[in-house]
Chimera marker file (.cmm) of the C-alpha trace (Angstrom):
<marker_set name="trace">
<marker id="1" x="0.000" y="0.000" z="0.000" r="1" g="1" b="0" radius="0.5"/>
<marker id="2" x="1.259" y="3.480" z="-0.721" r="1" g="1" b="0" radius="0.5"/>
<marker id="3" x="1.943" y="3.733" z="-4.434" r="1" g="1" b="0" radius="0.5"/>
<marker id="4" x="3.945" y="6.956" z="-4.769" r="1" g="1" b="0" radius="0.5"/>
<marker id="5" x="4.685" y="7.002" z="-1.024" r="1" g="1" b="0" radius="0.5"/>
<marker id="6" x="6.439" y="3.659" z="-0.987" r="1" g="1" b="0" radius="0.5"/>
<marker id="7" x="8.910" y="1.954" z="1.298" r="1" g="1" b="0" radius="0.5"/>
<marker id="8" x="10.832" y="-1.038" z="-0.073" r="1" g="1" b="0" radius="0.5"/>
<marker id="9" x="12.512" y="-3.739" z="1.935" r="1" g="1" b="0" radius="0.5"/>
<marker id="10" x="15.451" y="-5.913" z="0.897" r="1" g="1" b="0" radius="0.5"/>
<marker id="11" x="16.819" y="-8.092" z="3.665" r="1" g="1" b="0" radius="0.5"/>
<marker id="12" x="17.692" y="-5.792" z="6.559" r="1" g="1" b="0" radius="0.5"/>
<marker id="13" x="17.568" y="-2.703" z="4.344" r="1" g="1" b="0" radius="0.5"/>
<marker id="14" x="14.566" y="-0.409" z="4.149" r="1" g="1" b="0" radius="0.5"/>
<marker id="15" x="14.410" y="2.562" z="1.809" r="1" g="1" b="0" radius="0.5"/>
<marker id="16" x="11.821" y="5.008" z="0.515" r="1" g="1" b="0" radius="0.5"/>
<marker id="17" x="11.330" y="5.734" z="-3.152" r="1" g="1" b="0" radius="0.5"/>
<marker id="18" x="8.823" y="7.893" z="-4.936" r="1" g="1" b="0" radius="0.5"/>
<marker id="19" x="7.585" y="10.960" z="-3.075" r="1" g="1" b="0" radius="0.5"/>
<marker id="20" x="10.184" y="12.145" z="-0.530" r="1" g="1" b="0" radius="0.5"/>
<marker id="21" x="7.521" y="13.994" z="1.501" r="1" g="1" b="0" radius="0.5"/>
<marker id="22" x="3.913" y="15.146" z="1.327" r="1" g="1" b="0" radius="0.5"/>
<marker id="23" x="2.341" y="18.533" z="1.855" r="1" g="1" b="0" radius="0.5"/>
<marker id="24" x="-1.248" y="19.661" z="2.240" r="1" g="1" b="0" radius="0.5"/>
<marker id="25" x="-2.815" y="22.196" z="-0.084" r="1" g="1" b="0" radius="0.5"/>
<marker id="26" x="-6.223" y="21.991" z="1.560" r="1" g="1" b="0" radius="0.5"/>
<marker id="27" x="-7.579" y="22.096" z="5.100" r="1" g="1" b="0" radius="0.5"/>
<marker id="28" x="-8.999" y="18.557" z="5.027" r="1" g="1" b="0" radius="0.5"/>
<marker id="29" x="-5.697" y="16.932" z="4.067" r="1" g="1" b="0" radius="0.5"/>
<marker id="30" x="-3.799" y="19.170" z="6.519" r="1" g="1" b="0" radius="0.5"/>
<marker id="31" x="-6.106" y="17.847" z="9.264" r="1" g="1" b="0" radius="0.5"/>
<marker id="32" x="-5.480" y="14.293" z="8.037" r="1" g="1" b="0" radius="0.5"/>
<marker id="33" x="-1.700" y="14.813" z="8.185" r="1" g="1" b="0" radius="0.5"/>
<marker id="34" x="-1.929" y="16.263" z="11.709" r="1" g="1" b="0" radius="0.5"/>
<marker id="35" x="-3.875" y="13.154" z="12.711" r="1" g="1" b="0" radius="0.5"/>
<marker id="36" x="-1.222" y="10.886" z="11.190" r="1" g="1" b="0" radius="0.5"/>
<marker id="37" x="1.474" y="12.781" z="13.078" r="1" g="1" b="0" radius="0.5"/>
<marker id="38" x="-0.588" y="12.340" z="16.246" r="1" g="1" b="0" radius="0.5"/>
<marker id="39" x="-0.810" y="8.572" z="15.786" r="1" g="1" b="0" radius="0.5"/>
<marker id="40" x="2.890" y="8.227" z="14.928" r="1" g="1" b="0" radius="0.5"/>
<marker id="41" x="2.334" y="7.271" z="11.262" r="1" g="1" b="0" radius="0.5"/>
<marker id="42" x="3.972" y="10.515" z="10.123" r="1" g="1" b="0" radius="0.5"/>
<marker id="43" x="6.349" y="13.170" z="11.395" r="1" g="1" b="0" radius="0.5"/>
<marker id="44" x="7.345" y="16.713" z="10.468" r="1" g="1" b="0" radius="0.5"/>
<marker id="45" x="10.653" y="16.999" z="8.621" r="1" g="1" b="0" radius="0.5"/>
<marker id="46" x="12.594" y="20.251" z="8.245" r="1" g="1" b="0" radius="0.5"/>
<marker id="47" x="14.766" y="20.342" z="5.146" r="1" g="1" b="0" radius="0.5"/>
<marker id="48" x="18.069" y="22.183" z="4.781" r="1" g="1" b="0" radius="0.5"/>
<marker id="49" x="16.223" y="25.352" z="3.702" r="1" g="1" b="0" radius="0.5"/>
<marker id="50" x="14.071" y="25.509" z="6.833" r="1" g="1" b="0" radius="0.5"/>
<marker id="51" x="10.882" y="24.298" z="5.074" r="1" g="1" b="0" radius="0.5"/>
<marker id="52" x="8.712" y="21.846" z="7.009" r="1" g="1" b="0" radius="0.5"/>
<marker id="53" x="7.226" y="18.838" z="5.215" r="1" g="1" b="0" radius="0.5"/>
<marker id="54" x="5.472" y="15.654" z="6.358" r="1" g="1" b="0" radius="0.5"/>
<marker id="55" x="7.138" y="12.255" z="6.029" r="1" g="1" b="0" radius="0.5"/>
<marker id="56" x="5.974" y="8.752" z="6.870" r="1" g="1" b="0" radius="0.5"/>
<marker id="57" x="7.354" y="7.209" z="10.023" r="1" g="1" b="0" radius="0.5"/>
<marker id="58" x="9.328" y="5.001" z="9.968" r="1" g="1" b="0" radius="0.5"/>
<marker id="59" x="8.885" y="5.003" z="6.155" r="1" g="1" b="0" radius="0.5"/>
<marker id="60" x="6.756" y="6.839" z="3.596" r="1" g="1" b="0" radius="0.5"/>
<marker id="61" x="4.322" y="3.926" z="3.194" r="1" g="1" b="0" radius="0.5"/>
<marker id="62" x="3.149" y="4.521" z="6.778" r="1" g="1" b="0" radius="0.5"/>
<marker id="63" x="1.176" y="7.538" z="5.528" r="1" g="1" b="0" radius="0.5"/>
<marker id="64" x="-1.025" y="5.306" z="3.369" r="1" g="1" b="0" radius="0.5"/>
<marker id="65" x="-1.138" y="2.563" z="5.998" r="1" g="1" b="0" radius="0.5"/>
<marker id="66" x="-2.326" y="5.044" z="8.606" r="1" g="1" b="0" radius="0.5"/>
<marker id="67" x="-4.997" y="6.393" z="6.258" r="1" g="1" b="0" radius="0.5"/>
<marker id="68" x="-6.173" y="2.848" z="5.461" r="1" g="1" b="0" radius="0.5"/>
<marker id="69" x="-6.933" y="1.826" z="9.035" r="1" g="1" b="0" radius="0.5"/>
<marker id="70" x="-10.498" y="0.498" z="9.095" r="1" g="1" b="0" radius="0.5"/>
<marker id="71" x="-10.742" y="0.161" z="5.304" r="1" g="1" b="0" radius="0.5"/>
<marker id="72" x="-11.062" y="-3.039" z="3.270" r="1" g="1" b="0" radius="0.5"/>
<marker id="73" x="-7.784" y="-2.842" z="1.326" r="1" g="1" b="0" radius="0.5"/>
<marker id="74" x="-7.043" y="-5.522" z="-1.276" r="1" g="1" b="0" radius="0.5"/>
<marker id="75" x="-3.361" y="-5.811" z="-2.176" r="1" g="1" b="0" radius="0.5"/>
<marker id="76" x="-1.963" y="-7.683" z="-5.152" r="1" g="1" b="0" radius="0.5"/>
<marker id="77" x="-5.124" y="-7.116" z="-7.178" r="1" g="1" b="0" radius="0.5"/>
<marker id="78" x="-4.961" y="-5.531" z="-10.624" r="1" g="1" b="0" radius="0.5"/>
<marker id="79" x="-8.302" y="-4.113" z="-11.655" r="1" g="1" b="0" radius="0.5"/>
<marker id="80" x="-9.297" y="-4.231" z="-15.300" r="1" g="1" b="0" radius="0.5"/>
<marker id="81" x="-12.331" y="-1.908" z="-15.129" r="1" g="1" b="0" radius="0.5"/>
<marker id="82" x="-14.312" y="0.223" z="-12.693" r="1" g="1" b="0" radius="0.5"/>
<marker id="83" x="-17.983" y="1.012" z="-13.335" r="1" g="1" b="0" radius="0.5"/>
<marker id="84" x="-20.417" y="3.180" z="-11.385" r="1" g="1" b="0" radius="0.5"/>
<marker id="85" x="-23.848" y="1.738" z="-10.615" r="1" g="1" b="0" radius="0.5"/>
<marker id="86" x="-26.910" y="2.823" z="-8.584" r="1" g="1" b="0" radius="0.5"/>
<marker id="87" x="-25.354" y="1.688" z="-5.290" r="1" g="1" b="0" radius="0.5"/>
<marker id="88" x="-21.686" y="2.608" z="-5.738" r="1" g="1" b="0" radius="0.5"/>
<marker id="89" x="-18.981" y="0.996" z="-7.817" r="1" g="1" b="0" radius="0.5"/>
<marker id="90" x="-18.226" y="-2.362" z="-9.439" r="1" g="1" b="0" radius="0.5"/>
<marker id="91" x="-14.542" y="-3.252" z="-9.607" r="1" g="1" b="0" radius="0.5"/>
<marker id="92" x="-13.559" y="-5.949" z="-12.103" r="1" g="1" b="0" radius="0.5"/>
<marker id="93" x="-10.560" y="-8.262" z="-11.681" r="1" g="1" b="0" radius="0.5"/>
<marker id="94" x="-9.779" y="-11.505" z="-13.533" r="1" g="1" b="0" radius="0.5"/>
<marker id="95" x="-13.418" y="-12.527" z="-13.873" r="1" g="1" b="0" radius="0.5"/>
<marker id="96" x="-14.200" y="-11.531" z="-10.296" r="1" g="1" b="0" radius="0.5"/>
<marker id="97" x="-16.234" y="-8.500" z="-9.292" r="1" g="1" b="0" radius="0.5"/>
<marker id="98" x="-16.081" y="-6.467" z="-6.091" r="1" g="1" b="0" radius="0.5"/>
<marker id="99" x="-18.648" y="-3.956" z="-4.873" r="1" g="1" b="0" radius="0.5"/>
<marker id="100" x="-17.503" y="-0.716" z="-3.244" r="1" g="1" b="0" radius="0.5"/>
<marker id="101" x="-19.229" y="2.385" z="-1.922" r="1" g="1" b="0" radius="0.5"/>
<marker id="102" x="-16.119" y="4.511" z="-2.570" r="1" g="1" b="0" radius="0.5"/>
<marker id="103" x="-13.022" y="4.191" z="-4.740" r="1" g="1" b="0" radius="0.5"/>
<marker id="104" x="-9.705" y="5.975" z="-4.235" r="1" g="1" b="0" radius="0.5"/>
<marker id="105" x="-7.551" y="6.027" z="-7.360" r="1" g="1" b="0" radius="0.5"/>
<marker id="106" x="-3.840" y="6.731" z="-7.020" r="1" g="1" b="0" radius="0.5"/>
<marker id="107" x="-2.801" y="5.628" z="-10.482" r="1" g="1" b="0" radius="0.5"/>
<marker id="108" x="-1.306" y="8.021" z="-13.043" r="1" g="1" b="0" radius="0.5"/>
<marker id="109" x="-3.779" y="9.982" z="-15.160" r="1" g="1" b="0" radius="0.5"/>
<marker id="110" x="-3.468" y="7.786" z="-18.298" r="1" g="1" b="0" radius="0.5"/>
<marker id="111" x="-4.453" y="4.685" z="-16.304" r="1" g="1" b="0" radius="0.5"/>
<marker id="112" x="-7.629" y="6.371" z="-15.052" r="1" g="1" b="0" radius="0.5"/>
<marker id="113" x="-8.922" y="6.473" z="-18.638" r="1" g="1" b="0" radius="0.5"/>
<marker id="114" x="-8.236" y="2.742" z="-19.024" r="1" g="1" b="0" radius="0.5"/>
<marker id="115" x="-10.101" y="1.879" z="-15.826" r="1" g="1" b="0" radius="0.5"/>
<marker id="116" x="-13.077" y="4.236" z="-15.991" r="1" g="1" b="0" radius="0.5"/>
<marker id="117" x="-13.416" y="4.668" z="-19.749" r="1" g="1" b="0" radius="0.5"/>
<marker id="118" x="-13.125" y="7.859" z="-21.773" r="1" g="1" b="0" radius="0.5"/>
<marker id="119" x="-16.779" y="8.867" z="-21.167" r="1" g="1" b="0" radius="0.5"/>
<marker id="120" x="-16.430" y="9.207" z="-17.374" r="1" g="1" b="0" radius="0.5"/>
<marker id="121" x="-16.630" y="12.910" z="-16.338" r="1" g="1" b="0" radius="0.5"/>
<marker id="122" x="-13.464" y="12.810" z="-14.220" r="1" g="1" b="0" radius="0.5"/>
<marker id="123" x="-11.388" y="11.968" z="-17.298" r="1" g="1" b="0" radius="0.5"/>
<marker id="124" x="-11.876" y="15.475" z="-18.717" r="1" g="1" b="0" radius="0.5"/>
<marker id="125" x="-11.391" y="17.037" z="-15.264" r="1" g="1" b="0" radius="0.5"/>
<marker id="126" x="-7.911" y="15.497" z="-14.896" r="1" g="1" b="0" radius="0.5"/>
<marker id="127" x="-6.832" y="15.735" z="-18.543" r="1" g="1" b="0" radius="0.5"/>
<marker id="128" x="-4.238" y="18.423" z="-17.791" r="1" g="1" b="0" radius="0.5"/>
<marker id="129" x="-2.739" y="16.707" z="-14.726" r="1" g="1" b="0" radius="0.5"/>
<marker id="130" x="0.990" y="16.066" z="-15.129" r="1" g="1" b="0" radius="0.5"/>
<marker id="131" x="3.086" y="13.972" z="-12.789" r="1" g="1" b="0" radius="0.5"/>
<marker id="132" x="6.232" y="15.536" z="-11.362" r="1" g="1" b="0" radius="0.5"/>
<link id1="1" id2="2" r="1" g="1" b="0" radius="0.2"/>
<link id1="2" id2="3" r="1" g="1" b="0" radius="0.2"/>
<link id1="3" id2="4" r="1" g="1" b="0" radius="0.2"/>
<link id1="4" id2="5" r="1" g="1" b="0" radius="0.2"/>
<link id1="5" id2="6" r="1" g="1" b="0" radius="0.2"/>
<link id1="6" id2="7" r="1" g="1" b="0" radius="0.2"/>
<link id1="7" id2="8" r="1" g="1" b="0" radius="0.2"/>
<link id1="8" id2="9" r="1" g="1" b="0" radius="0.2"/>
<link id1="9" id2="10" r="1" g="1" b="0" radius="0.2"/>
<link id1="10" id2="11" r="1" g="1" b="0" radius="0.2"/>
<link id1="11" id2="12" r="1" g="1" b="0" radius="0.2"/>
<link id1="12" id2="13" r="1" g="1" b="0" radius="0.2"/>
<link id1="13" id2="14" r="1" g="1" b="0" radius="0.2"/>
<link id1="14" id2="15" r="1" g="1" b="0" radius="0.2"/>
<link id1="15" id2="16" r="1" g="1" b="0" radius="0.2"/>
<link id1="16" id2="17" r="1" g="1" b="0" radius="0.2"/>
<link id1="17" id2="18" r="1" g="1" b="0" radius="0.2"/>
<link id1="18" id2="19" r="1" g="1" b="0" radius="0.2"/>
<link id1="19" id2="20" r="1" g="1" b="0" radius="0.2"/>
<link id1="20" id2="21" r="1" g="1" b="0" radius="0.2"/>
<link id1="21" id2="22" r="1" g="1" b="0" radius="0.2"/>
<link id1="22" id2="23" r="1" g="1" b="0" radius="0.2"/>
<link id1="23" id2="24" r="1" g="1" b="0" radius="0.2"/>
<link id1="24" id2="25" r="1" g="1" b="0" radius="0.2"/>
<link id1="25" id2="26" r="1" g="1" b="0" radius="0.2"/>
<link id1="26" id2="27" r="1" g="1" b="0" radius="0.2"/>
<link id1="27" id2="28" r="1" g="1" b="0" radius="0.2"/>
<link id1="28" id2="29" r="1" g="1" b="0" radius="0.2"/>
<link id1="29" id2="30" r="1" g="1" b="0" radius="0.2"/>
<link id1="30" id2="31" r="1" g="1" b="0" radius="0.2"/>
<link id1="31" id2="32" r="1" g="1" b="0" radius="0.2"/>
<link id1="32" id2="33" r="1" g="1" b="0" radius="0.2"/>
<link id1="33" id2="34" r="1" g="1" b="0" radius="0.2"/>
<link id1="34" id2="35" r="1" g="1" b="0" radius="0.2"/>
<link id1="35" id2="36" r="1" g="1" b="0" radius="0.2"/>
<link id1="36" id2="37" r="1" g="1" b="0" radius="0.2"/>
<link id1="37" id2="38" r="1" g="1" b="0" radius="0.2"/>
<link id1="38" id2="39" r="1" g="1" b="0" radius="0.2"/>
<link id1="39" id2="40" r="1" g="1" b="0" radius="0.2"/>
<link id1="40" id2="41" r="1" g="1" b="0" radius="0.2"/>
<link id1="41" id2="42" r="1" g="1" b="0" radius="0.2"/>
<link id1="42" id2="43" r="1" g="1" b="0" radius="0.2"/>
<link id1="43" id2="44" r="1" g="1" b="0" radius="0.2"/>
<link id1="44" id2="45" r="1" g="1" b="0" radius="0.2"/>
<link id1="45" id2="46" r="1" g="1" b="0" radius="0.2"/>
<link id1="46" id2="47" r="1" g="1" b="0" radius="0.2"/>
<link id1="47" id2="48" r="1" g="1" b="0" radius="0.2"/>
<link id1="48" id2="49" r="1" g="1" b="0" radius="0.2"/>
<link id1="49" id2="50" r="1" g="1" b="0" radius="0.2"/>
<link id1="50" id2="51" r="1" g="1" b="0" radius="0.2"/>
<link id1="51" id2="52" r="1" g="1" b="0" radius="0.2"/>
<link id1="52" id2="53" r="1" g="1" b="0" radius="0.2"/>
<link id1="53" id2="54" r="1" g="1" b="0" radius="0.2"/>
<link id1="54" id2="55" r="1" g="1" b="0" radius="0.2"/>
<link id1="55" id2="56" r="1" g="1" b="0" radius="0.2"/>
<link id1="56" id2="57" r="1" g="1" b="0" radius="0.2"/>
<link id1="57" id2="58" r="1" g="1" b="0" radius="0.2"/>
<link id1="58" id2="59" r="1" g="1" b="0" radius="0.2"/>
<link id1="59" id2="60" r="1" g="1" b="0" radius="0.2"/>
<link id1="60" id2="61" r="1" g="1" b="0" radius="0.2"/>
<link id1="61" id2="62" r="1" g="1" b="0" radius="0.2"/>
<link id1="62" id2="63" r="1" g="1" b="0" radius="0.2"/>
<link id1="63" id2="64" r="1" g="1" b="0" radius="0.2"/>
<link id1="64" id2="65" r="1" g="1" b="0" radius="0.2"/>
<link id1="65" id2="66" r="1" g="1" b="0" radius="0.2"/>
<link id1="66" id2="67" r="1" g="1" b="0" radius="0.2"/>
<link id1="67" id2="68" r="1" g="1" b="0" radius="0.2"/>
<link id1="68" id2="69" r="1" g="1" b="0" radius="0.2"/>
<link id1="69" id2="70" r="1" g="1" b="0" radius="0.2"/>
<link id1="70" id2="71" r="1" g="1" b="0" radius="0.2"/>
<link id1="71" id2="72" r="1" g="1" b="0" radius="0.2"/>
<link id1="72" id2="73" r="1" g="1" b="0" radius="0.2"/>
<link id1="73" id2="74" r="1" g="1" b="0" radius="0.2"/>
<link id1="74" id2="75" r="1" g="1" b="0" radius="0.2"/>
<link id1="75" id2="76" r="1" g="1" b="0" radius="0.2"/>
<link id1="76" id2="77" r="1" g="1" b="0" radius="0.2"/>
<link id1="77" id2="78" r="1" g="1" b="0" radius="0.2"/>
<link id1="78" id2="79" r="1" g="1" b="0" radius="0.2"/>
<link id1="79" id2="80" r="1" g="1" b="0" radius="0.2"/>
<link id1="80" id2="81" r="1" g="1" b="0" radius="0.2"/>
<link id1="81" id2="82" r="1" g="1" b="0" radius="0.2"/>
<link id1="82" id2="83" r="1" g="1" b="0" radius="0.2"/>
<link id1="83" id2="84" r="1" g="1" b="0" radius="0.2"/>
<link id1="84" id2="85" r="1" g="1" b="0" radius="0.2"/>
<link id1="85" id2="86" r="1" g="1" b="0" radius="0.2"/>
<link id1="86" id2="87" r="1" g="1" b="0" radius="0.2"/>
<link id1="87" id2="88" r="1" g="1" b="0" radius="0.2"/>
<link id1="88" id2="89" r="1" g="1" b="0" radius="0.2"/>
<link id1="89" id2="90" r="1" g="1" b="0" radius="0.2"/>
<link id1="90" id2="91" r="1" g="1" b="0" radius="0.2"/>
<link id1="91" id2="92" r="1" g="1" b="0" radius="0.2"/>
<link id1="92" id2="93" r="1" g="1" b="0" radius="0.2"/>
<link id1="93" id2="94" r="1" g="1" b="0" radius="0.2"/>
<link id1="94" id2="95" r="1" g="1" b="0" radius="0.2"/>
<link id1="95" id2="96" r="1" g="1" b="0" radius="0.2"/>
<link id1="96" id2="97" r="1" g="1" b="0" radius="0.2"/>
<link id1="97" id2="98" r="1" g="1" b="0" radius="0.2"/>
<link id1="98" id2="99" r="1" g="1" b="0" radius="0.2"/>
<link id1="99" id2="100" r="1" g="1" b="0" radius="0.2"/>
<link id1="100" id2="101" r="1" g="1" b="0" radius="0.2"/>
<link id1="101" id2="102" r="1" g="1" b="0" radius="0.2"/>
<link id1="102" id2="103" r="1" g="1" b="0" radius="0.2"/>
<link id1="103" id2="104" r="1" g="1" b="0" radius="0.2"/>
<link id1="104" id2="105" r="1" g="1" b="0" radius="0.2"/>
<link id1="105" id2="106" r="1" g="1" b="0" radius="0.2"/>
<link id1="106" id2="107" r="1" g="1" b="0" radius="0.2"/>
<link id1="107" id2="108" r="1" g="1" b="0" radius="0.2"/>
<link id1="108" id2="109" r="1" g="1" b="0" radius="0.2"/>
<link id1="109" id2="110" r="1" g="1" b="0" radius="0.2"/>
<link id1="110" id2="111" r="1" g="1" b="0" radius="0.2"/>
<link id1="111" id2="112" r="1" g="1" b="0" radius="0.2"/>
<link id1="112" id2="113" r="1" g="1" b="0" radius="0.2"/>
<link id1="113" id2="114" r="1" g="1" b="0" radius="0.2"/>
<link id1="114" id2="115" r="1" g="1" b="0" radius="0.2"/>
<link id1="115" id2="116" r="1" g="1" b="0" radius="0.2"/>
<link id1="116" id2="117" r="1" g="1" b="0" radius="0.2"/>
<link id1="117" id2="118" r="1" g="1" b="0" radius="0.2"/>
<link id1="118" id2="119" r="1" g="1" b="0" radius="0.2"/>
<link id1="119" id2="120" r="1" g="1" b="0" radius="0.2"/>
<link id1="120" id2="121" r="1" g="1" b="0" radius="0.2"/>
<link id1="121" id2="122" r="1" g="1" b="0" radius="0.2"/>
<link id1="122" id2="123" r="1" g="1" b="0" radius="0.2"/>
<link id1="123" id2="124" r="1" g="1" b="0" radius="0.2"/>
<link id1="124" id2="125" r="1" g="1" b="0" radius="0.2"/>
<link id1="125" id2="126" r="1" g="1" b="0" radius="0.2"/>
<link id1="126" id2="127" r="1" g="1" b="0" radius="0.2"/>
<link id1="127" id2="128" r="1" g="1" b="0" radius="0.2"/>
<link id1="128" id2="129" r="1" g="1" b="0" radius="0.2"/>
<link id1="129" id2="130" r="1" g="1" b="0" radius="0.2"/>
<link id1="130" id2="131" r="1" g="1" b="0" radius="0.2"/>
<link id1="131" id2="132" r="1" g="1" b="0" radius="0.2"/>
</marker_set>
């Protein structure tokens, strides 16, 4: 779990790759980060320039793990399509189908089109999103 806030392990080594820190641009996510700091899943980090950022503790993946507490997270599952219905969402995977009331997508913008289809309204809304 974590995607772009990932921590890898190899033997006794543990290292982060992807996003080196996170920052909040909105009040809701700022509150979320404060909560993660409060539970020990994250910590403030001051860089060499005096800027304060938020990092996962002990690794970046702890941010996502802390946010996922209480959720039904399915790892190692590659979805092939996601469709909205009257109740929520239908997630398709290798002939199986899961029902969900909410879906959080952390995949790059081009993969959203492949999962939701070009006609979904969010596709146009994120068309100009570029990854840094």
